[in-house]
Every structure is written in C-alpha cells, then in structure tokens.
C-alpha positions, 0 to 999 in steps of 0.5 A: 466462557472464552479464554484470554487467548482465543475467540468464541466467535468462529466467524465475523460479519462485515458491513455490506457496501450496499443493499441495493442490487443494482448498486452491488452490480456496479460496485462489483464491476468497479472493484473487479476492474480496479483489481484487474488494473492493479494486478496487471499494471503492477505485474507489468511494472515488475516485468518491464523493470526486470527485463530492462538492464537500463532500469536496474537502478535504486529508484526502480528497484524500490518501485518493484517492491512497491508494485509487489506490495500493491499486488499483495495488498489488493489481493488481500482485500478485493477477492473477499470484498467481491465475494461479499457483494454476491454472497453473505458478508461473512468471514471466518475468524482465521480468515479475518486474522489473516486479512489483518496480518497481511494488510497490516504488513503491506501498509507498513511496508509501503510506508517504508518503501516511500521513505526509501524512495524519498531518500533515494531521490534526496541522495540523487539530487542533493548528493549526486557525486556520492550517489553510486557509493551511497545507493550501492546494490548492497545498500539497496538490498539492505534497505529493502530487507529492513523494510520487509523485516520492520513491517513484518515485525510490526504486523506480527506484534499486532496480530499476536496482541489481536489473537489474545483478545476474546470475541464473544459477541456481537460479531458484526464488524462496522467495516467492509473488511477486517482491520484492527480499528473496527475489530477492537470494539468487538472484543469482550476483553481489555484492548488497552494494550492493543490500542496503545501499541497500535497508536505507537505504530501508527505514529511511527509509520504514518506521522514520523515517516511522513514528516521525514519525507516532507523534510527530505523533499524540503532539501530536494526542492531547495537543491532543485531551485538552485539549478540554473537551467530550466531543463535541469529543473524540469528533469529533476522535478519529473523524477520526484513528482510521481512519488509525491503524488502517490505519497499524498494519495496514500498517506491522507487515507492512512492517517484518516483511518488509523490515526484519527480513530486513535485520537477519538474520532469516529470510524464511520467516515474512514471506511471509504478512505480505507477502500481508497488506499486498499483498492484505488491506490494500487490501481493508480500507482502503475498508471502514475509511474508509467504515464509520468515516467519516460523511461518506463513508457519506452520500456513498455512500448518495447515490451508490447512491440516484442509481444506483438511480433512474437505472439501467434496472433500478433498481427491481429493485435 
C-alpha cells in the first residue's frame, strides 16, 4: 500500500494530442516551429535589450524577465510534448513533478511580471515627474526579486502538497502534459487541502492581479485622455497596447484552465487553452513586443546589421 508521502506509480500516461499519424506529423511540425520561434524570439529580446544602453529602462528590464520566463515555460512543456507525438505518451513520476513545479513557477512569475509592467506604465504616465525616483534601479531589482520569490514559494507549496499524495492507479492523465488540475483526480488519497490551496493561489495570481491591472489601466487611460495633443496620446497608448494584448492572451486561458475547474467546470475544454498559454503565447510575445515597439525594432535592425557585417558569410545573407 502506498504511504501518505509517496506514490506507488512510477510513471504516468498523458493523453495523445491525436491518434492520426498525419495529424501528428502536422502538430509536431507546428509545435516545433512555435518552440523555435519562442526560443529564438525571446532570446533575441534578451540580447538586444542587454546590448543597448538606451533600452536599460524599467519597462525593458521587466520585458527581459518576461522573455526569460517564456523560454523556461516553453522548454518545460514543448520538448516532452514533441517526444510524445513520436513515441509513447508516458512521463516518469519525477518528470511529471518537475514539469508541474517549473510550469507553476513560470505561470505565477509571468502573472506578477505583468503586474510590475502595469505598475511601471502607471507611474510613467500618471506620475511622470516622480518616475525616475519611484522606478529606480534598486526598486526594479526589488520588484523583480519579489516576483521570483513569491512565485517560487507558491510553486514549492503546491509541489510539496502534491508529492504527499498517493497515486495508486489509474495513471492516465486527462491532459497533454502534467498540471495540477488534471493530476489531482488520479490521487487515491484526499486532495481537499490541495484543491483549497490551489484555488486560493489561483484567485490571487489570476483574479486579484487581473483586477489590479484593470484598475491600473483605468487610471492610465484616464490620464492619457487628458493629454491635449494627438501625438502625445498616440505615444502614450503605444507604450501600453503591447502589454494589454499580451495580458489578454495570457489571462483568458489561465482563468479558463485553473479557475473554472475549481468552480466545478469541466477540464475537457481547457486542454486546448493550456496549450495556448504554454506554447503559443511564448511564441507570440516577442513578435508583439518587437513589431509594435519602435525602439526594439531599431535595436534589432542594428543587431542584424552588426551580425551581417561581422559574420564570415555576411555578404551572402
């Protein structure tokens, strides 16, 4: 009999994305392409911002944190998902626990980074005269440290509660990868504390923080509307639009997969949503921030020009 602090299961079987070989090939190519875009795009953002002193501002500092989290999040899910498309859909108990831990950490940290970015835009637009004082380098590092510590603590609590569960069969996860909501129904021990703690964390990270962002942007929009010139309004909106698009893309599936099941809704429809925030969003984020941001586009052009002139085959590119 399994004890209260370990599992008798040595591996889990995840749900197949598709049983059709042709569809599997298509999905493998799609997910691999999205992973390459996510890894390359976010890595470029980190490199471009790091190499350009003109981009060493609070907004881009938090963007580096977001880009790093996107790389980590995609790397946690996609490689194993690609493997499952070409081999059997199994993952070891330890691998499943590790995937849950890092994915939970990334999701929580990204939500808090969105809060930091919203606060940065609020100070920049609503309190511009005090911006350099409020968003000092020390303050930014303190905020970033809080983001990583709070999200890491949440992930540690969740995973500690999870490894104290007993899993003695069945071992088939009704999902494409390991997450807490679809894993809990497989436990043969009580999951009451896990569900309560997960719901509390989800309400804080998703609902409360989302409302905080909405309130922040309420003040931001109100301040922008008071700007007299059209050019001033356009410039102010352009610094916020990318962030709002990413927040919307990210929060909708997060709430769908984490909050609604806790309120009694089915997990079935949330599986596609989870693939969206775990794979699609990390690939789209760098495109949104680069295509809609003039400073980033200029910095990217400079980097490409530098690489083209210094690469041994630069003239052939």
